[in-house]
C-alpha positions in Angstrom: -83.0 -42.1 178.5 -79.6 -43.3 177.2 -78.0 -44.4 180.3 -78.4 -44.9 184.1 -75.8 -45.0 186.7 -75.9 -46.4 190.1 -73.7 -47.2 192.8 -73.1 -50.6 194.7 -70.5 -51.2 197.6 -68.7 -47.9 196.6 -68.4 -48.8 193.0 -70.0 -47.0 190.2 -72.1 -49.2 187.7 -73.8 -48.1 184.4 -76.6 -49.1 182.1 -76.9 -48.2 178.5 -80.3 -48.2 176.7 -80.8 -49.0 173.0 -83.5 -47.2 171.1 -85.3 -50.4 170.1 -84.4 -53.1 172.6 -84.7 -56.7 171.9 -84.7 -57.8 175.7 -81.1 -59.1 175.4 -78.4 -57.6 177.6 -74.6 -57.8 177.5 -72.4 -57.4 180.4 -69.2 -55.6 179.4 -66.3 -56.5 181.9 -63.2 -54.3 180.9 -59.5 -54.6 181.1 -56.9 -53.1 183.4 -57.6 -49.6 181.8 -61.2 -50.0 182.4 -63.3 -47.7 185.0 -66.7 -46.5 185.5 -67.9 -43.3 187.0 -71.0 -41.6 187.7 -71.2 -40.0 184.3 -68.8 -41.9 182.0 -67.0 -45.2 181.6 -63.7 -46.2 179.7 -66.0 -47.5 176.9 -67.5 -44.0 176.1 -64.0 -42.4 176.5 -62.1 -44.4 173.9 -63.2 -44.2 170.1 -63.0 -47.9 169.4 -64.9 -48.9 172.4 -67.4 -46.4 171.5 -68.1 -47.8 168.2 -68.6 -51.4 169.4 -70.9 -50.0 172.1 -72.9 -48.0 169.5 -73.1 -51.0 167.4 -74.4 -53.3 170.1 -76.9 -50.5 171.0 -78.0 -50.2 167.4 -78.7 -54.1 167.5 -81.1 -53.6 170.4 -78.7 -54.6 173.1 -79.1 -53.4 176.7 -75.5 -53.1 177.8 -74.3 -52.6 181.5 -71.0 -52.8 183.2 -69.0 -52.0 186.4 -66.1 -50.4 187.8 -65.4 -53.7 189.9 -62.7 -52.2 192.1 -60.4 -51.2 189.4 -57.6 -53.5 188.6 -59.1 -56.5 190.4 -57.2 -59.4 188.6 -60.2 -61.5 188.9 -60.5 -61.4 192.6 -63.4 -63.0 194.4 -64.6 -59.4 195.6 -65.1 -58.6 192.0 -66.6 -61.6 191.1 -69.2 -61.4 193.9 -69.8 -57.6 193.0 -70.3 -58.6 189.2 -72.8 -61.2 190.1 -74.6 -58.8 192.5 -74.7 -56.1 189.6 -76.2 -58.7 187.3 -78.8 -59.6 189.9 -79.9 -55.7 190.2 -80.0 -55.0 186.5 -82.1 -58.2 185.8 -84.5 -57.1 188.7 -84.8 -53.3 187.6 -84.7 -53.8 183.8 -87.3 -55.9 181.4 -84.7 -58.2 180.1 -83.9 -61.9 179.3 -82.3 -63.3 182.3 -79.6 -65.1 180.3 -77.2 -62.6 179.4 -74.0 -62.1 177.0 -70.9 -61.3 178.4 -67.9 -59.1 176.6 -64.9 -59.3 178.5 -61.2 -57.9 177.7 -57.9 -58.5 179.0 -58.1 -59.3 182.8 -61.9 -59.0 182.7 -61.8 -62.5 181.4 -60.6 -63.6 184.8 -64.0 -62.5 186.5 -65.8 -63.7 183.2 -64.5 -67.4 183.7 -65.4 -67.3 187.5 -68.8 -66.3 186.7 -69.4 -69.3 184.7 -69.0 -71.3 188.0 -71.0 -69.0 190.0 -74.1 -68.2 187.6 -73.5 -70.4 184.5 -77.2 -71.0 184.0 -77.6 -67.2 183.7 -74.9 -66.8 180.9 -75.9 -67.3 177.4 -72.7 -66.9 175.5 -69.0 -65.1 176.3 -66.7 -63.3 174.0 -63.4 -62.8 175.2 -61.0 -60.0 173.4 -57.1 -60.4 173.9 -58.0 -62.3 177.3 -55.8 -63.0 180.3 -56.9 -66.4 181.1 -54.5 -67.3 183.5 -52.8 -65.4 186.5 -50.1 -68.2 186.5 -49.1 -67.7 182.9 -49.4 -64.1 183.3 -46.9 -63.9 186.2 -44.6 -66.2 184.4 -44.7 -63.9 181.5 -44.1 -60.8 183.5 -41.1 -62.2 185.2 -38.9 -61.5 182.2 -39.6 -57.8 182.9 -38.9 -56.9 186.4 -40.3 -53.7 186.6 -43.7 -54.8 185.2 -43.4 -57.9 187.3 -43.1 -55.7 190.6 -46.0 -53.5 189.6 -48.2 -56.6 189.0 -47.5 -58.1 192.1 -48.5 -54.9 193.9 -51.8 -54.8 192.1 -52.3 -58.6 192.9 -51.7 -58.3 196.5 -53.8 -55.4 196.9 -56.9 -57.1 195.0 -56.6 -60.4 196.6 -55.6 -59.0 200.1 -52.9 -61.3 200.6 -49.1 -61.2 201.4 -46.7 -61.7 198.4 -45.4 -65.2 199.3 -48.8 -66.5 200.1 -50.3 -65.2 196.9 -47.4 -66.6 194.8 -47.7 -70.0 196.3 -51.5 -70.2 195.8 -51.1 -68.8 192.0 -48.5 -71.6 191.6 -51.0 -74.3 192.3 -53.4 -73.2 189.7 -54.2 -75.6 186.8 -52.4 -75.4 183.5 -55.7 -75.9 181.7 -59.2 -74.3 181.7 -62.2 -76.3 181.2 -65.5 -74.5 179.9 -68.9 -76.1 180.1 -70.1 -77.1 176.5 -73.6 -75.4 177.3 -72.0 -72.0 177.0 -70.6 -71.0 173.7 -67.4 -69.2 174.0 -65.4 -67.0 171.3 -61.9 -65.6 171.8 -60.9 -62.5 169.5 -57.0 -61.9 169.4 -56.1 -58.4 168.0 -52.7 -59.2 166.8 -50.6 -56.2 167.8 -47.1 -56.1 169.7 -44.5 -58.7 170.2 -46.4 -61.0 172.5 -49.0 -62.0 170.0 -47.4 -65.3 169.1 -47.0 -66.3 172.5 -50.6 -65.3 173.7 -52.1 -67.3 170.6 -50.1 -70.6 171.9 -51.3 -69.8 175.3 -54.9 -69.6 174.3 -54.5 -73.0 172.6 -52.8 -74.7 175.6 -55.3 -73.5 178.1 -58.6 -73.6 176.1 -58.3 -77.2 175.0 -61.8 -77.7 175.6 -62.8 -74.8 173.2 -64.3 -76.5 170.1 -63.9 -73.1 167.9 -60.4 -71.6 167.3 -59.6 -67.9 168.2 -60.5 -65.3 165.6 -57.3 -63.3 164.7 -57.7 -59.6 163.8 -54.9 -57.5 162.6 -55.1 -54.0 164.0 -56.2 -52.2 161.0 -59.4 -54.4 161.0 -60.5 -53.6 164.6 -63.8 -52.1 163.4 -65.1 -55.7 162.4 -65.3 -56.4 166.2 -68.6 -55.1 166.8 -70.2 -57.2 164.0 -68.6 -60.1 165.0 -69.9 -59.8 168.4 -73.4 -59.3 167.2 -73.3 -62.1 164.8 -72.0 -64.5 167.7 -74.5 -63.4 170.0 -77.4 -63.8 167.6 -76.3 -67.3 166.9 -76.7 -68.0 170.6 -80.4 -66.3 170.8 -82.6 -69.2 169.4 -83.6 -70.4 172.8 -85.0 -67.8 175.3 
């Protein structure tokens, strides 16, 4: 069996099985384009993501992912569902209970909140082009009126709040993110688009507690991401 899909709280979830499992699992939390349906997900429809998925499977990783209500923007509903999906996968599969996380874009918002809820169950985290702060994201989008309105619509739907209440709550968020030292975190930043430099500065400002610097990759070298992930995960598997 290559994969198995299951539904939880109206959301599809999927597990991908390696031929030679090592017992370690990777929870993929996708960006705003991410989706999981009954028979497919974004990571099998996108050539670059499929290559990473295949490399992880070839290295023996069991991989699972969830639709998480679509454009969730790190909402508590998505975080709670992510934890429930983890618990179901761990109960149903023969896996080490401490997992790796691979989060992209806004998926990082869920990953960071999962640290607070289930840090003891997380072995390491890789963040690809992460959105680390809703506060900074809103400030950045204010320069682009159309995208700002679109983001506000998605946020009010995801957080089930009125715009003024939501903006006030986001404005109160901290300007820095503190991560526990016991969880290894790696940031991979693909340098593409005009915002790359500003995003790089944002990572430095937000993640002052991070002991390692982000790994910067030009678009032509994106095929290295799979190997970078595997090498990093394996470094954090010495303790079962």
